[in-house]
C-alpha positions as CSV (number, residue, x, y, z in Angstrom):
1,M,0.0,0.0,0.0
2,N,1.3,3.5,-0.8
3,P,2.4,5.1,2.5
4,A,0.7,8.4,1.5
5,H,-2.7,6.6,1.7
6,L,-2.2,5.9,5.4
7,Q,-2.6,9.6,6.3
8,R,0.0,9.1,9.0
9,G,1.0,12.8,9.1
10,W,-2.4,13.6,10.6
11,A,-3.9,13.1,14.0
12,V,-7.5,12.8,12.7
13,R,-8.1,10.9,9.5
14,F,-11.0,9.9,7.2
15,D,-11.4,7.2,4.5
16,W,-13.9,4.8,3.0
17,G,-14.9,1.2,3.4
18,L,-13.0,-1.9,4.5
19,S,-9.8,-1.1,2.7
20,G,-9.9,2.5,4.0
21,A,-10.4,1.1,7.5
22,S,-7.4,-1.1,7.1
23,A,-5.3,1.8,5.8
24,I,-6.0,4.6,8.3
25,G,-7.2,2.5,11.2
26,R,-4.4,0.0,11.6
27,D,-2.4,2.2,14.0
28,A,-5.3,4.4,15.2
29,G,-6.0,4.7,18.9
30,I,-9.8,5.0,18.1
31,A,-11.6,4.0,15.0
32,V,-15.1,5.3,14.3
33,V,-17.4,3.4,11.8
34,V,-20.2,5.4,10.2
35,D,-23.0,3.7,8.3
36,V,-26.0,6.0,8.4
37,L,-28.4,3.9,6.3
38,S,-28.5,1.9,8.3
39,F,-26.1,-0.2,10.4
40,T,-24.8,2.4,12.9
41,T,-28.3,4.1,13.1
42,T,-29.8,0.8,14.0
43,L,-26.9,0.1,16.4
44,S,-27.6,3.4,18.2
45,V,-31.3,2.6,18.5
46,A,-30.4,-0.9,19.9
47,V,-27.9,0.5,22.4
48,D,-30.3,3.2,23.5
49,L,-32.6,0.3,24.6
50,G,-29.9,-1.6,26.4
51,V,-29.4,-4.2,23.7
52,E,-25.9,-5.7,23.3
53,V,-25.0,-5.8,19.6
54,L,-22.5,-8.2,17.9
55,P,-21.3,-7.1,14.4
56,Y,-20.8,-9.7,11.8
57,R,-20.0,-10.1,8.1
58,W,-23.0,-10.1,5.8
59,R,-25.4,-12.8,6.8
60,D,-24.1,-16.1,5.5
61,A,-24.3,-19.7,6.5
62,S,-22.1,-19.1,9.6
63,A,-24.2,-16.3,11.0
64,A,-26.9,-18.4,12.6
65,A,-24.2,-20.5,14.4
66,Y,-22.4,-17.4,15.5
67,A,-25.7,-16.0,17.0
68,A,-26.4,-19.3,18.8
69,Q,-22.9,-19.4,20.2
70,H,-23.4,-16.0,21.8
71,G,-27.0,-16.5,22.9
72,A,-28.2,-13.8,20.5
73,V,-31.0,-13.1,18.1
74,L,-29.9,-13.0,14.5
75,A,-31.3,-10.1,12.5
76,V,-32.7,-11.1,9.1
77,G,-32.8,-9.2,5.8
78,R,-35.5,-6.6,5.5
79,S,-37.1,-8.3,2.5
80,E,-37.1,-11.7,4.2
81,A,-38.6,-10.6,7.5
82,A,-41.8,-12.1,8.8
83,T,-44.1,-10.0,11.0
84,G,-42.3,-9.2,14.3
85,A,-38.8,-10.3,13.1
86,V,-35.7,-8.2,13.9
87,T,-34.0,-6.7,10.9
88,L,-31.4,-4.1,10.0
89,S,-34.4,-1.6,10.1
90,P,-34.2,0.5,13.3
91,G,-38.0,0.4,13.6
92,S,-37.9,-3.4,14.1
93,I,-35.6,-2.9,17.1
94,R,-38.0,-0.4,18.7
95,R,-40.9,-2.8,18.2
96,T,-39.3,-5.9,19.7
97,V,-39.9,-6.6,23.3
98,G,-37.4,-8.5,25.5
99,L,-34.5,-8.2,23.1
100,T,-31.2,-8.3,25.0
101,R,-28.5,-9.4,22.5
102,L,-28.4,-9.2,18.8
103,V,-26.2,-10.2,15.9
104,L,-26.6,-7.5,13.3
105,P,-24.8,-8.4,10.0
106,S,-24.4,-6.1,7.1
107,P,-22.0,-6.0,4.2
108,N,-20.7,-2.5,5.0
109,G,-20.6,-1.0,8.5
110,S,-21.0,-4.3,10.4
111,S,-18.3,-6.0,8.3
112,I,-15.9,-3.1,9.0
113,A,-16.6,-3.2,12.7
114,Y,-16.2,-7.0,12.7
115,S,-12.8,-6.6,11.0
116,L,-11.7,-3.9,13.5
117,A,-12.7,-6.2,16.4
118,E,-10.5,-8.9,15.1
119,S,-7.5,-6.5,15.0
120,S,-8.2,-5.3,18.6
121,R,-8.8,-1.6,17.7
122,V,-11.0,0.6,19.9
123,C,-14.0,0.8,17.6
124,V,-17.0,3.1,18.0
125,G,-20.2,3.1,16.0
126,A,-21.5,6.6,15.0
127,S,-24.5,7.9,13.2
128,L,-26.2,11.3,12.9
129,R,-28.3,10.3,16.0
130,N,-25.2,10.0,18.3
131,A,-22.4,11.9,16.5
132,R,-22.1,14.5,19.3
133,A,-22.1,11.9,22.1
134,V,-19.4,9.9,20.2
135,A,-17.3,13.1,19.7
136,E,-17.6,13.9,23.4
137,W,-16.5,10.4,24.4
138,I,-13.5,10.6,22.0
139,A,-12.5,14.0,23.4
140,Q,-12.5,12.5,26.9
141,N,-10.9,9.2,26.2
142,H,-8.4,9.9,23.4
143,V,-4.8,9.1,24.3
144,E,-2.4,12.0,23.4
145,G,-0.1,11.0,20.6
146,S,-2.5,8.5,19.0
147,S,-4.7,9.1,16.0
148,V,-8.5,9.0,15.4
149,A,-9.7,7.3,12.2
150,V,-13.2,7.9,11.0
151,I,-14.4,5.5,8.4
152,A,-17.5,6.0,6.1
153,A,-18.8,2.6,5.4
154,G,-20.4,3.3,2.0
155,E,-22.6,0.9,0.1
156,R,-22.0,-1.6,-2.7
157,W,-22.5,-1.6,-6.4
158,P,-24.1,-4.8,-7.9
159,D,-20.6,-6.0,-8.8
160,G,-19.5,-5.7,-5.1
161,A,-17.3,-2.6,-5.6
162,L,-17.6,0.2,-3.0
163,R,-20.2,2.8,-3.8
164,P,-19.4,6.0,-1.8
165,A,-22.6,7.0,0.0
166,V,-23.0,10.7,0.7
167,E,-25.0,10.1,3.9
168,D,-21.9,8.5,5.5
169,V,-19.8,11.5,4.7
170,W,-22.4,13.6,6.5
171,G,-22.3,11.3,9.5
172,A,-18.5,11.3,9.6
173,G,-18.4,15.1,9.2
174,A,-20.8,15.5,12.1
175,V,-18.5,13.5,14.4
176,L,-15.4,15.3,13.1
177,S,-17.0,18.8,13.4
178,E,-17.9,18.2,17.0
179,L,-14.5,16.7,17.7
180,A,-12.7,19.8,16.3
181,R,-14.9,21.9,18.6
182,L,-14.3,19.9,21.7
183,R,-10.8,18.6,21.6
184,P,-8.3,20.6,23.6
185,K,-5.5,22.2,21.5
186,S,-2.9,20.5,23.8
187,T,-3.8,17.1,22.4
188,M,-3.5,18.1,18.7
189,S,-0.5,17.9,16.4
190,P,1.6,21.1,16.1
191,E,0.1,21.7,12.7
192,S,-3.5,21.2,11.4
193,T,-4.8,18.1,13.1
194,M,-7.2,16.9,10.4
195,S,-6.2,15.4,7.1
196,P,-7.6,17.1,4.0
197,E,-9.9,14.1,3.7
198,A,-11.3,14.7,7.2
199,E,-11.7,18.4,6.5
200,M,-13.7,17.6,3.4
201,A,-16.2,15.5,5.4
202,V,-16.7,18.4,7.8
203,T,-17.4,20.8,4.9
204,A,-19.9,18.3,3.5
205,W,-21.7,18.1,6.9
206,H,-21.9,21.9,7.2
207,A,-23.5,22.0,3.8
208,V,-26.5,20.0,4.9
209,R,-26.8,20.3,8.7
210,E,-29.7,22.8,8.4
211,H,-31.8,20.5,6.2
212,V,-30.7,16.9,7.2
213,A,-34.1,15.2,6.8
214,A,-34.6,16.5,3.3
215,S,-31.1,15.6,2.2
216,L,-31.4,12.1,3.5
217,E,-34.7,11.6,1.7
218,Q,-33.2,13.0,-1.6
219,C,-29.8,11.2,-1.6
220,A,-29.5,7.9,-3.6
221,S,-29.5,5.6,-0.5
222,G,-32.5,7.4,0.9
223,Q,-34.4,7.1,-2.3
224,E,-33.6,3.4,-2.5
225,L,-35.0,2.8,0.9
226,I,-38.1,4.9,0.4
227,A,-38.9,3.1,-2.9
228,A,-38.5,-0.2,-1.1
229,G,-41.0,0.8,1.5
230,Y,-38.6,1.8,4.3
231,A,-39.1,5.5,4.6
232,S,-39.2,5.2,8.4
233,D,-35.6,4.0,8.3
234,V,-34.6,7.3,6.7
235,E,-36.7,9.2,9.3
236,V,-34.9,7.5,12.2
237,A,-31.5,8.2,10.6
238,S,-32.4,12.0,10.5
239,E,-32.9,12.1,14.4
240,V,-29.8,14.3,14.7
241,G,-28.4,14.4,18.3
242,Q,-31.3,12.4,19.8
243,S,-29.1,9.6,21.1
244,R,-26.6,9.9,23.9
245,S,-25.3,6.3,23.5
246,V,-21.7,5.6,22.6
247,P,-21.5,2.0,21.2
248,V,-17.9,0.8,21.8
249,L,-16.7,-2.7,20.9
250,V,-15.8,-4.6,24.0
251,G,-14.4,-7.9,22.8
252,D,-16.8,-8.8,20.0
253,M,-19.8,-6.9,21.3
254,F,-20.9,-3.3,21.2
255,V,-21.9,-1.9,24.6
256,D,-22.8,1.6,25.7
257,R,-19.8,3.5,27.2
258,A,-21.6,6.9,27.4
259,A,-21.6,6.9,31.2
260,H,-18.0,5.6,31.6
């Protein structure tokens, strides 16, 4: 890998997808995964309700065994869900009674978090719902001299290639914007702490923060969900700042660290 792509000259970094997570997150003190539509939004809803969430690769033959091993419910695909089933849709989490532990697979955000768990990084899940809470937690827990890597999960084209998704830039920018405001100057690099890539994400967030709901409805991923009958997922994703949860991977499970 080209060393320039690792962004090692910057304390705060931004990149895309699983490859980007590997590049900028391999030596980061804290890695933040952002998948607004819908993994990290659903994650924040689950953690708000006290549910422990295990990330996993996209639901394959091993996912059911993994869920059984951990005494967890396995989320199913939206289109395959029977009435009352738990899915990647945040509304399904809110409707489920008695849920305590959940395996939540997805090909993007969850897969990235799963890979970071395997490499023992400190991994946090962020969405527009909890971006401020996550930034506050990072500002309080960041170790001076280490880096923060923010990863936009993106989506997939039909051939499996990464499709950069603008909503994940907005979510990443929301975290980065708050972090820039909160983080003491004494913990920053002598020069500008954010990579140009991270600064771009902040600029993108500032462009839409006054009309988030409309922007999410109009972007490609939002249009896709609305057309498929999941407009409520887009509505939940637009609940900016309404969650105080900070989902941190502890071992292989996300738990709330907001109060710690």
